[in-house]
TISEBA-693888 format. One record per residue (C-alpha): y, x, z. Coordinates in nm, 2 decimals, decimal comma. Layout:
BEGIN
<atom north="Y" east="X" up="Z"/>
...
END
This chain:
BEGIN
<atom north="-1,77" east="-0,16" up="0,50"/>
<atom north="-1,81" east="-0,25" up="0,10"/>
<atom north="-2,13" east="-0,18" up="-0,11"/>
<atom north="-2,19" east="-0,01" up="-0,35"/>
<atom north="-2,53" east="0,00" up="-0,58"/>
<atom north="-2,69" east="0,18" up="-0,81"/>
<atom north="-2,95" east="0,20" up="-1,05"/>
<atom north="-3,16" east="0,48" up="-1,31"/>
<atom north="-3,08" east="0,43" up="-1,68"/>
<atom north="-3,42" east="0,16" up="-1,75"/>
<atom north="-3,34" east="-0,01" up="-1,38"/>
<atom north="-3,66" east="0,01" up="-1,22"/>
<atom north="-3,52" east="0,22" up="-0,91"/>
<atom north="-3,26" east="0,02" up="-0,73"/>
<atom north="-3,00" east="0,16" up="-0,48"/>
<atom north="-2,79" east="0,04" up="-0,25"/>
<atom north="-2,45" east="0,25" up="-0,09"/>
<atom north="-2,15" east="0,12" up="0,17"/>
<atom north="-1,90" east="0,35" up="0,16"/>
<atom north="-1,52" east="0,31" up="0,20"/>
<atom north="-1,43" east="0,48" up="-0,09"/>
<atom north="-1,71" east="0,53" up="-0,36"/>
<atom north="-1,51" east="0,81" up="-0,49"/>
<atom north="-1,36" east="1,03" up="-0,23"/>
<atom north="-1,60" east="1,31" up="-0,11"/>
<atom north="-1,74" east="1,37" up="-0,40"/>
<atom north="-1,92" east="1,79" up="-0,50"/>
<atom north="-2,07" east="1,89" up="-0,78"/>
<atom north="-2,39" east="2,18" up="-0,62"/>
<atom north="-2,36" east="2,53" up="-0,84"/>
<atom north="-2,76" east="2,61" up="-0,73"/>
<atom north="-2,97" east="2,70" up="-1,02"/>
<atom north="-3,15" east="2,29" up="-1,01"/>
<atom north="-2,79" east="2,07" up="-0,98"/>
<atom north="-2,68" east="2,35" up="-1,25"/>
<atom north="-2,89" east="2,18" up="-1,44"/>
<atom north="-2,89" east="1,84" up="-1,35"/>
<atom north="-2,47" east="1,88" up="-1,38"/>
<atom north="-2,45" east="1,56" up="-1,22"/>
<atom north="-2,13" east="1,46" up="-0,97"/>
<atom north="-2,28" east="1,37" up="-0,62"/>
<atom north="-2,18" east="1,11" up="-0,34"/>
<atom north="-2,38" east="1,22" up="0,03"/>
<atom north="-2,34" east="0,97" up="0,24"/>
<atom north="-2,57" east="0,91" up="0,55"/>
<atom north="-2,91" east="0,74" up="0,55"/>
<atom north="-2,89" east="0,46" up="0,75"/>
<atom north="-2,61" east="0,37" up="0,49"/>
<atom north="-2,84" east="0,40" up="0,22"/>
<atom north="-3,09" east="0,23" up="0,11"/>
<atom north="-3,34" east="0,20" up="-0,18"/>
<atom north="-3,42" east="-0,17" up="-0,31"/>
<atom north="-3,64" east="-0,14" up="-0,59"/>
<atom north="-3,89" east="0,19" up="-0,78"/>
<atom north="-4,02" east="0,31" up="-0,48"/>
<atom north="-4,30" east="0,30" up="-0,68"/>
<atom north="-4,13" east="0,46" up="-0,96"/>
<atom north="-4,02" east="0,81" up="-0,77"/>
<atom north="-4,08" east="1,12" up="-0,81"/>
<atom north="-3,98" east="1,38" up="-0,66"/>
<atom north="-3,93" east="1,76" up="-0,65"/>
<atom north="-3,90" east="1,93" up="-0,40"/>
<atom north="-3,82" east="2,39" up="-0,44"/>
<atom north="-3,69" east="2,67" up="-0,26"/>
<atom north="-3,79" east="2,63" up="0,13"/>
<atom north="-3,91" east="2,25" up="0,04"/>
<atom north="-3,65" east="2,14" up="0,23"/>
<atom north="-3,45" east="1,89" up="0,00"/>
<atom north="-3,61" east="1,64" up="-0,20"/>
<atom north="-3,43" east="1,52" up="-0,53"/>
<atom north="-3,56" east="1,19" up="-0,64"/>
<atom north="-3,59" east="1,06" up="-1,03"/>
<atom north="-3,67" east="0,72" up="-1,17"/>
<atom north="-4,05" east="0,90" up="-1,34"/>
<atom north="-3,98" east="0,63" up="-1,61"/>
<atom north="-3,62" east="0,74" up="-1,72"/>
<atom north="-3,60" east="1,05" up="-1,58"/>
<atom north="-3,26" east="0,95" up="-1,44"/>
<atom north="-3,25" east="1,15" up="-1,10"/>
<atom north="-3,03" east="0,91" up="-0,84"/>
<atom north="-3,06" east="1,05" up="-0,52"/>
<atom north="-3,15" east="1,35" up="-0,23"/>
<atom north="-3,26" east="1,45" up="0,07"/>
<atom north="-2,97" east="1,73" up="0,18"/>
<atom north="-3,12" east="2,06" up="0,27"/>
<atom north="-2,78" east="2,08" up="0,46"/>
<atom north="-2,72" east="1,81" up="0,61"/>
<atom north="-3,06" east="1,65" up="0,62"/>
<atom north="-2,93" east="1,33" up="0,77"/>
<atom north="-2,71" east="1,22" up="0,45"/>
<atom north="-2,85" east="1,07" up="0,08"/>
<atom north="-2,61" east="1,22" up="-0,15"/>
<atom north="-2,65" east="0,95" up="-0,47"/>
<atom north="-2,61" east="1,04" up="-0,91"/>
<atom north="-2,25" east="0,88" up="-0,86"/>
<atom north="-2,36" east="0,80" up="-1,18"/>
<atom north="-2,59" east="0,55" up="-1,17"/>
<atom north="-2,34" east="0,33" up="-0,90"/>
<atom north="-2,23" east="-0,01" up="-1,12"/>
<atom north="-1,89" east="-0,03" up="-1,23"/>
<atom north="-1,80" east="0,24" up="-1,10"/>
<atom north="-1,56" east="0,47" up="-1,37"/>
<atom north="-1,66" east="0,82" up="-1,34"/>
<atom north="-1,34" east="1,02" up="-1,16"/>
<atom north="-1,14" east="1,32" up="-1,27"/>
<atom north="-1,20" east="1,61" up="-1,25"/>
<atom north="-0,90" east="1,70" up="-0,97"/>
<atom north="-1,13" east="1,41" up="-0,74"/>
<atom north="-1,47" east="1,68" up="-0,69"/>
<atom north="-1,52" east="1,95" up="-0,54"/>
<atom north="-1,74" east="2,18" up="-0,56"/>
<atom north="-2,09" east="2,33" up="-0,26"/>
<atom north="-2,19" east="2,66" up="-0,29"/>
<atom north="-2,56" east="2,59" up="-0,24"/>
<atom north="-2,63" east="2,91" up="-0,55"/>
<atom north="-2,65" east="3,19" up="-0,24"/>
<atom north="-2,93" east="2,95" up="-0,08"/>
<atom north="-3,14" east="3,01" up="-0,35"/>
END
C-alpha cells in the first residue's frame, strides 16, 4: 500500500499514513470545532497511521464527551490529526499537512454531520 508523509507547519510534528489513495474518502465535519478549523480530513485505520516525530510537541484538545482527541502542534498551532469519536479505531488526518498531495476539488469532499452530536 502507498505511504504518504505529513508535517505541521514548523516541522516538529511528522506522521505517515498508508492508504491506496490520499484523495479518497475525504470529508469536512460541521460540528462546532471542525467548522472553526475548516479542515479537510482523511480517515485511516489507526494501524495505518504512524506518528514519526514530535510526540513531545503535540497538544491534545478534548471536548463534549471527551472521546475524540484533536491533536495540534504546540509550536506552530497546526492541527495535524484526531482520533474520531464515532470510529475510535480511526485517525483522521489534515489533508493539508500531506507532503506533495494537491488540494482536492470541492466535489471530492463529503460532509459528516457532527453538528447534531455537539
